[in-house]
LUMDO-513823 format. One record per residue (C-alpha): residue in three letters; chain; x negated, y, z negated. Coordinates in pm, 1 decimal, always signed. Example, Ala and Ser with C-alpha at 12.3 -4.5 7.8 and 13.67 -1.06 7.14 Angstrom:
BEGIN
<ala, A, <-1230.0, -450.0, -780.0>>
<ser, A, <-1367.0, -106.0, -714.0>>
***
This chain:
BEGIN
<unk, A, <+1900.7, +2237.3, -3140.4>>
<unk, A, <+2065.6, +2339.4, -2811.1>>
<unk, A, <+2408.3, +2201.9, -2688.2>>
<unk, A, <+2259.8, +1956.5, -2443.6>>
<unk, A, <+2076.4, +1768.4, -2705.2>>
<unk, A, <+2372.8, +1797.6, -2930.5>>
<unk, A, <+2618.1, +1622.2, -2673.3>>
<unk, A, <+2290.6, +1352.0, -2619.8>>
<unk, A, <+2313.4, +1255.9, -2977.4>>
<unk, A, <+2681.3, +1239.3, -2997.8>>
<unk, A, <+2692.9, +1047.7, -2693.3>>
<unk, A, <+2438.1, +808.1, -2864.6>>
<unk, A, <+2601.0, +790.3, -3172.1>>
<unk, A, <+2951.9, +727.0, -3022.4>>
<unk, A, <+2810.1, +456.3, -2814.5>>
<unk, A, <+2871.9, +98.8, -2966.1>>
<unk, A, <+2606.8, -130.4, -3044.2>>
<unk, A, <+2579.2, -458.9, -2894.5>>
<unk, A, <+2398.7, -773.0, -3037.2>>
<unk, A, <+2126.5, -933.7, -2942.9>>
<unk, A, <+2321.6, -1235.4, -2772.8>>
<unk, A, <+2578.0, -981.2, -2630.5>>
<unk, A, <+2264.4, -828.5, -2412.1>>
<unk, A, <+2166.6, -1172.6, -2313.5>>
<unk, A, <+2485.2, -1269.0, -2195.5>>
<unk, A, <+2491.7, -932.6, -1988.5>>
<unk, A, <+2180.4, -989.1, -1843.5>>
<unk, A, <+2291.6, -1329.0, -1733.2>>
<unk, A, <+2576.0, -1179.9, -1549.8>>
<unk, A, <+2379.5, -930.6, -1366.6>>
<unk, A, <+2117.6, -1196.9, -1261.8>>
<unk, A, <+2415.1, -1441.1, -1155.1>>
<unk, A, <+2583.6, -1147.8, -937.1>>
<unk, A, <+2217.7, -1064.3, -790.0>>
<unk, A, <+2181.3, -1420.8, -692.0>>
<unk, A, <+2518.9, -1452.0, -533.2>>
<unk, A, <+2453.3, -1110.9, -345.6>>
<unk, A, <+2113.1, -1260.6, -205.5>>
<unk, A, <+2265.4, -1581.3, -107.0>>
<unk, A, <+2533.3, -1431.9, +63.2>>
<unk, A, <+2287.8, -1196.9, +246.0>>
<unk, A, <+2085.9, -1482.1, +342.1>>
<unk, A, <+2376.3, -1719.6, +512.3>>
<unk, A, <+2420.3, -1345.8, +703.4>>
<unk, A, <+2058.7, -1321.6, +804.0>>
<unk, A, <+2019.4, -1688.9, +907.7>>
<unk, A, <+2316.4, -1621.1, +1129.4>>
<unk, A, <+2084.8, -1289.4, +1260.3>>
<unk, A, <+1759.6, -1471.8, +1269.0>>
<unk, A, <+1701.9, -1454.7, +1648.0>>
<unk, A, <+1739.9, -1064.5, +1613.6>>
<unk, A, <+1513.2, -1031.7, +1289.5>>
<unk, A, <+1256.6, -1258.0, +1458.0>>
<unk, A, <+1240.1, -987.8, +1778.9>>
<unk, A, <+1206.0, -729.2, +1533.3>>
<unk, A, <+908.1, -918.9, +1426.7>>
<unk, A, <+781.7, -974.8, +1724.9>>
<unk, A, <+788.8, -618.7, +1811.3>>
<unk, A, <+394.2, -530.4, +1689.7>>
<unk, A, <+278.4, -748.4, +1958.6>>
<unk, A, <+397.4, -519.8, +2228.0>>
<unk, A, <+189.1, -246.4, +2086.5>>
<unk, A, <-127.6, -413.2, +2103.0>>
<unk, A, <-206.8, -265.4, +2419.9>>
<unk, A, <-187.5, +136.1, +2280.3>>
<unk, A, <-555.9, +49.3, +2177.5>>
<unk, A, <-700.8, -75.2, +2516.0>>
<unk, A, <-633.7, -31.9, +2877.2>>
<unk, A, <-435.5, -275.9, +3049.9>>
<unk, A, <-583.1, -544.4, +3223.8>>
<unk, A, <-491.1, -708.4, +3524.3>>
<unk, A, <-348.2, -1081.1, +3455.6>>
<unk, A, <-284.4, -1405.7, +3670.5>>
<unk, A, <-29.2, -1677.0, +3588.7>>
<unk, A, <+43.3, -1972.8, +3773.6>>
<unk, A, <+425.4, -2162.0, +3786.9>>
<unk, A, <+428.0, -2519.2, +3863.3>>
<unk, A, <+784.4, -2652.7, +3862.9>>
<unk, A, <+949.8, -2517.3, +3528.6>>
<unk, A, <+631.6, -2494.0, +3370.4>>
<unk, A, <+419.9, -2134.0, +3340.3>>
<unk, A, <+34.1, -2157.4, +3263.9>>
<unk, A, <-99.1, -1792.4, +3162.6>>
<unk, A, <-145.2, -1516.9, +3182.8>>
<unk, A, <-481.5, -1482.1, +3206.5>>
<unk, A, <-698.7, -1171.6, +3183.4>>
<unk, A, <-910.7, -1121.9, +3524.7>>
<unk, A, <-1107.4, -902.2, +3659.1>>
<unk, A, <-1147.6, -815.9, +4053.8>>
<unk, A, <-1495.5, -971.4, +4077.9>>
<unk, A, <-1333.6, -1307.0, +3923.9>>
<unk, A, <-1026.6, -1287.0, +4139.6>>
<unk, A, <-1112.1, -1112.1, +4452.2>>
<unk, A, <-692.6, -1144.9, +4592.7>>
<unk, A, <-643.3, -836.8, +4313.8>>
<unk, A, <-401.6, -615.3, +4514.0>>
<unk, A, <-450.6, -233.0, +4432.2>>
<unk, A, <-315.0, -53.0, +4134.4>>
<unk, A, <-309.8, -22.6, +3792.3>>
<unk, A, <-343.6, -379.8, +3587.8>>
<unk, A, <-150.6, -602.9, +3846.0>>
<unk, A, <+32.1, -885.2, +3678.0>>
<unk, A, <+49.3, -1165.6, +3930.6>>
<unk, A, <+274.5, -1455.1, +3918.4>>
<unk, A, <+145.2, -1751.9, +4176.3>>
<unk, A, <+379.9, -2066.6, +4244.6>>
<unk, A, <+183.9, -2365.9, +4295.2>>
<unk, A, <+344.0, -2619.6, +4538.4>>
<unk, A, <+164.7, -2831.5, +4856.8>>
<unk, A, <+189.9, -2814.1, +5227.9>>
<unk, A, <+120.5, -3082.4, +5479.6>>
<unk, A, <-140.7, -2950.7, +5699.3>>
<unk, A, <-219.0, -3211.7, +5970.5>>
<unk, A, <-272.9, -3542.1, +5770.2>>
<unk, A, <-354.3, -3436.5, +5442.6>>
<unk, A, <-135.3, -3260.1, +5162.3>>
<unk, A, <-316.9, -2925.7, +5026.7>>
<unk, A, <-232.0, -2714.4, +4729.0>>
<unk, A, <-78.2, -2376.3, +4795.7>>
<unk, A, <-6.2, -2057.7, +4602.7>>
<unk, A, <+278.8, -1841.3, +4680.4>>
<unk, A, <+293.9, -1489.5, +4517.5>>
<unk, A, <+587.5, -1457.5, +4297.2>>
<unk, A, <+732.0, -1141.8, +4133.6>>
<unk, A, <+645.9, -1080.7, +3805.8>>
<unk, A, <+930.4, -1101.8, +3575.6>>
<unk, A, <+916.6, -845.0, +3247.0>>
<unk, A, <+801.0, -957.8, +2952.8>>
<unk, A, <+769.4, -824.0, +2600.9>>
<unk, A, <+368.7, -847.5, +2549.5>>
<unk, A, <+289.1, -660.1, +2928.6>>
<unk, A, <-48.1, -689.7, +2936.3>>
<unk, A, <-214.3, -954.3, +2710.8>>
<unk, A, <+89.7, -1174.5, +2752.9>>
<unk, A, <+56.6, -1341.8, +2376.8>>
<unk, A, <+310.7, -1652.9, +2350.9>>
<unk, A, <+424.8, -1765.3, +2001.1>>
<unk, A, <+481.0, -2167.1, +2037.9>>
<unk, A, <+633.9, -2394.5, +1775.4>>
<unk, A, <+412.5, -2735.2, +1731.6>>
<unk, A, <+671.6, -2928.3, +1492.6>>
<unk, A, <+1020.4, -3056.2, +1535.1>>
<unk, A, <+1111.6, -2834.0, +1187.3>>
<unk, A, <+899.5, -2533.3, +1251.5>>
<unk, A, <+1176.4, -2327.3, +1392.0>>
<unk, A, <+1399.5, -2368.0, +1108.7>>
<unk, A, <+1127.3, -2297.7, +868.7>>
<unk, A, <+1062.7, -1963.7, +1067.6>>
<unk, A, <+1441.5, -1889.3, +1056.2>>
<unk, A, <+1472.3, -1931.9, +678.3>>
<unk, A, <+1127.7, -1743.5, +616.1>>
<unk, A, <+1248.9, -1436.7, +819.3>>
<unk, A, <+1594.5, -1482.6, +653.2>>
<unk, A, <+1470.1, -1489.1, +284.2>>
<unk, A, <+1297.9, -1101.5, +386.5>>
<unk, A, <+1597.8, -1001.5, +545.5>>
<unk, A, <+1797.1, -1091.6, +252.1>>
<unk, A, <+1624.0, -916.9, -4.6>>
<unk, A, <+1639.6, -595.2, +181.1>>
<unk, A, <+2014.2, -619.6, +309.7>>
<unk, A, <+2100.4, -722.5, -45.1>>
<unk, A, <+1904.2, -467.6, -214.7>>
<unk, A, <+2166.7, -201.6, -314.3>>
<unk, A, <+2350.8, -486.4, -473.0>>
<unk, A, <+2145.0, -667.8, -685.1>>
<unk, A, <+1973.8, -318.8, -777.1>>
<unk, A, <+2329.6, -204.0, -878.6>>
<unk, A, <+2402.3, -486.7, -1115.2>>
<unk, A, <+2025.9, -479.2, -1235.3>>
<unk, A, <+2086.2, -75.8, -1321.0>>
<unk, A, <+2457.9, -176.8, -1497.1>>
<unk, A, <+2199.5, -365.8, -1701.5>>
<unk, A, <+1944.5, -130.1, -1765.0>>
<unk, A, <+2130.9, +208.5, -1770.8>>
<unk, A, <+2349.2, +195.8, -2078.4>>
<unk, A, <+2030.3, +167.1, -2300.5>>
<unk, A, <+1935.4, +511.7, -2139.9>>
<unk, A, <+2086.7, +902.6, -2208.9>>
<unk, A, <+2182.8, +1119.3, -1980.1>>
<unk, A, <+1842.9, +1292.0, -1930.0>>
<unk, A, <+1644.8, +943.5, -1916.6>>
<unk, A, <+1921.8, +819.4, -1669.5>>
<unk, A, <+1833.9, +1136.6, -1419.8>>
<unk, A, <+1446.7, +1057.0, -1469.8>>
<unk, A, <+1520.2, +722.8, -1376.0>>
<unk, A, <+1700.7, +777.8, -1065.2>>
<unk, A, <+1424.9, +1017.7, -988.3>>
<unk, A, <+1160.4, +752.9, -1017.5>>
<unk, A, <+1353.7, +472.5, -843.9>>
<unk, A, <+1398.6, +715.5, -563.6>>
<unk, A, <+1027.9, +784.2, -486.8>>
<unk, A, <+989.9, +405.1, -540.5>>
<unk, A, <+1233.4, +343.1, -242.7>>
<unk, A, <+1086.1, +636.0, -29.8>>
<unk, A, <+723.1, +501.2, -113.1>>
<unk, A, <+789.6, +134.9, -14.6>>
<unk, A, <+992.7, +229.7, +340.9>>
<unk, A, <+680.9, +470.1, +402.0>>
<unk, A, <+435.0, +188.8, +336.9>>
<unk, A, <+650.8, -59.3, +559.6>>
<unk, A, <+694.1, +188.5, +834.1>>
<unk, A, <+320.4, +299.3, +877.9>>
<unk, A, <+236.7, -87.7, +883.2>>
<unk, A, <+480.1, -201.4, +1120.0>>
<unk, A, <+414.9, +80.8, +1356.3>>
<unk, A, <+43.7, +188.5, +1307.6>>
<unk, A, <-167.1, -52.4, +1094.0>>
<unk, A, <-7.0, -377.0, +1222.7>>
<unk, A, <-62.7, -375.7, +1596.7>>
<unk, A, <-420.8, -292.7, +1504.2>>
<unk, A, <-447.5, -550.1, +1309.6>>
<unk, A, <-327.5, -783.8, +1528.4>>
<unk, A, <-562.3, -612.1, +1815.7>>
<unk, A, <-852.6, -685.0, +1614.7>>
<unk, A, <-759.4, -1025.4, +1554.7>>
<unk, A, <-770.4, -1117.0, +1958.2>>
<unk, A, <-1053.4, -931.8, +1980.6>>
<unk, A, <-1262.9, -1154.7, +1704.0>>
<unk, A, <-1150.6, -1463.8, +1868.7>>
<unk, A, <-1288.0, -1332.9, +2203.3>>
<unk, A, <-1605.6, -1240.3, +2038.6>>
<unk, A, <-1642.2, -1596.4, +1891.0>>
<unk, A, <-1546.4, -1726.6, +2269.5>>
<unk, A, <-1205.9, -1902.8, +2207.3>>
<unk, A, <-846.1, -1777.2, +2390.4>>
<unk, A, <-639.7, -1594.3, +2218.4>>
<unk, A, <-314.5, -1585.6, +2340.4>>
<unk, A, <-150.8, -1881.8, +2225.2>>
<unk, A, <-32.8, -1824.0, +1866.7>>
<unk, A, <+159.0, -2077.4, +1643.0>>
<unk, A, <+491.0, -1880.3, +1539.1>>
<unk, A, <+494.7, -1994.5, +1180.3>>
<unk, A, <+175.5, -1849.3, +1089.0>>
<unk, A, <+254.0, -1519.0, +1306.6>>
<unk, A, <+589.2, -1462.9, +1118.1>>
<unk, A, <+398.6, -1536.1, +806.7>>
<unk, A, <+101.6, -1270.7, +869.6>>
<unk, A, <+354.4, -1016.4, +969.8>>
<unk, A, <+624.2, -1036.4, +683.5>>
<unk, A, <+348.0, -1065.2, +402.6>>
<unk, A, <+147.8, -744.6, +562.8>>
<unk, A, <+452.4, -519.9, +599.1>>
<unk, A, <+575.9, -624.8, +255.1>>
<unk, A, <+257.9, -631.3, +89.0>>
<unk, A, <+203.3, -265.3, +226.7>>
<unk, A, <+506.2, -195.4, +119.1>>
<unk, A, <+467.3, -298.6, -257.5>>
<unk, A, <+83.1, -172.1, -267.5>>
<unk, A, <+268.5, +202.7, -190.3>>
<unk, A, <+407.4, +120.9, -540.4>>
<unk, A, <+93.0, +214.1, -702.7>>
<unk, A, <+128.5, +598.1, -743.3>>
<unk, A, <+435.1, +498.3, -912.2>>
<unk, A, <+297.4, +274.4, -1158.1>>
<unk, A, <-18.4, +510.0, -1224.1>>
<unk, A, <+205.0, +842.8, -1273.5>>
<unk, A, <+429.9, +629.4, -1532.6>>
<unk, A, <+124.9, +537.3, -1734.1>>
<unk, A, <+41.4, +893.6, -1698.9>>
<unk, A, <+366.8, +992.8, -1818.1>>
<unk, A, <+365.9, +750.5, -2117.4>>
<unk, A, <+47.5, +930.9, -2211.7>>
<unk, A, <-151.3, +594.4, -2157.8>>
<unk, A, <-405.2, +778.6, -1914.3>>
<unk, A, <-493.7, +1142.2, -1790.3>>
<unk, A, <-611.4, +1245.3, -1497.9>>
<unk, A, <-982.1, +1282.0, -1639.8>>
<unk, A, <-945.9, +840.7, -1677.0>>
<unk, A, <-828.7, +868.9, -1311.4>>
<unk, A, <-1117.6, +1079.9, -1209.6>>
<unk, A, <-1348.7, +866.5, -1383.4>>
<unk, A, <-1226.2, +526.1, -1210.4>>
<unk, A, <-1239.7, +619.5, -846.2>>
<unk, A, <-1511.1, +430.0, -748.6>>
<unk, A, <-1332.3, +126.7, -852.9>>
<unk, A, <-1040.7, +207.9, -721.6>>
<unk, A, <-1202.4, +235.1, -391.1>>
<unk, A, <-1327.2, -132.2, -390.8>>
<unk, A, <-979.5, -240.0, -556.4>>
<unk, A, <-821.3, -99.0, -231.7>>
<unk, A, <-1088.1, -242.4, -4.4>>
<unk, A, <-981.9, -636.9, -172.9>>
<unk, A, <-642.3, -535.7, -110.7>>
<unk, A, <-668.5, -518.5, +256.1>>
<unk, A, <-906.5, -819.9, +237.9>>
<unk, A, <-609.9, -1045.2, +100.0>>
<unk, A, <-327.2, -860.7, +274.7>>
<unk, A, <-460.4, -827.0, +619.0>>
<unk, A, <-699.2, -1019.3, +821.1>>
<unk, A, <-1059.3, -1066.8, +699.1>>
<unk, A, <-1261.9, -817.1, +898.5>>
<unk, A, <-1343.3, -464.9, +856.9>>
<unk, A, <-1119.4, -238.5, +1072.9>>
<unk, A, <-805.7, -361.1, +914.4>>
<unk, A, <-916.6, -376.5, +535.4>>
<unk, A, <-1040.0, +11.1, +595.6>>
<unk, A, <-704.1, +107.5, +758.4>>
<unk, A, <-501.0, -61.8, +456.9>>
<unk, A, <-777.0, +69.8, +207.8>>
<unk, A, <-752.9, +443.2, +324.9>>
<unk, A, <-360.7, +521.7, +238.8>>
<unk, A, <-396.6, +347.2, -82.1>>
<unk, A, <-697.5, +555.2, -197.4>>
<unk, A, <-539.2, +870.7, -38.7>>
<unk, A, <-249.5, +803.5, -232.9>>
<unk, A, <-451.5, +729.8, -557.0>>
<unk, A, <-614.7, +1070.3, -499.2>>
<unk, A, <-300.1, +1247.7, -482.5>>
<unk, A, <-199.8, +1075.9, -840.6>>
<unk, A, <-500.3, +1251.6, -980.6>>
<unk, A, <-430.5, +1593.3, -893.4>>
<unk, A, <-28.6, +1496.0, -940.8>>
<unk, A, <-157.7, +1424.0, -1311.8>>
<unk, A, <-365.6, +1743.1, -1345.3>>
<unk, A, <-74.2, +1950.8, -1250.4>>
<unk, A, <+145.9, +1799.9, -1523.9>>
<unk, A, <-174.9, +1840.5, -1759.5>>
<unk, A, <-225.2, +2220.8, -1646.5>>
<unk, A, <+164.4, +2269.1, -1694.5>>
<unk, A, <+204.5, +2132.7, -2012.7>>
<unk, A, <-93.0, +2293.5, -2199.9>>
<unk, A, <+64.3, +2644.4, -2011.7>>
<unk, A, <+358.8, +2582.2, -2175.1>>
<unk, A, <+197.0, +2564.2, -2541.8>>
<unk, A, <+7.1, +2882.5, -2448.6>>
<unk, A, <-328.2, +2725.8, -2351.6>>
<unk, A, <-525.6, +2842.9, -2101.9>>
<unk, A, <-566.7, +2584.1, -1824.3>>
<unk, A, <-882.5, +2427.4, -1841.5>>
<unk, A, <-1120.1, +2493.5, -1556.9>>
<unk, A, <-1211.1, +2176.7, -1379.3>>
***
């Protein structure tokens, strides 16, 4: 027995043992503190809900990265504006030259002789957050604005308060671990956080604009206009997609933890490749729009992570057998 193991045994022996009810009281304290932290963060996020909504609307501005910008025409009657509507040179011969002009016409009237005729006055187009497609989000009920703000604030509060509730829960679990186990615990937590944000960033900047673009194209294929969306449904879809992908990226952590516990090996993982591929496609159908492009875009990263788990598990097994003096088996 080396000095480190001796020190660990002495530390465990010196640690006072708690009763079941004492542990239960510690858990209750950790949960109450976590709930308070989340509640305070929720209030802050409700105050910042307009900024959070703008962040979730940003992927709409990246829809056009998959398609060349198209000319649009809008019509303004008084304070109301209708459009923009995508047009072509054949449909609208008055289009000026240039790349994808965005035209806005003021609708008015003028007296010609004894008759009133409609007039169109070309206005300078204001900057928009979605320059080409011009998708607009709308509320269709008096309470939808509050529900949207609360929905966004919930997700924001969970993220903002994460360092606090994670610290409170760690205070409950860490006393049960020795020094070596605590080091492994923080290592696994670090990889878990890194994978979560990797999934969130990949979805936010890559997969989400592609999914929204596919939704527009599919609606147009069915003959429907796809430029006016319900804000509540959009925010709900984006939030679930982003956080669902972040949670999906925890899949390697679960798989490798089972490998570490000796419940499965790299041979088991390799055996169920086809089953996992189908599972990834099912997750893509559940967490994204129900069409092939976004399902594949989500399934591919998850399956690549699964393949990485197979190689990592093989390396751990090879390293273990090498340490035991056995020759690594040929794959």
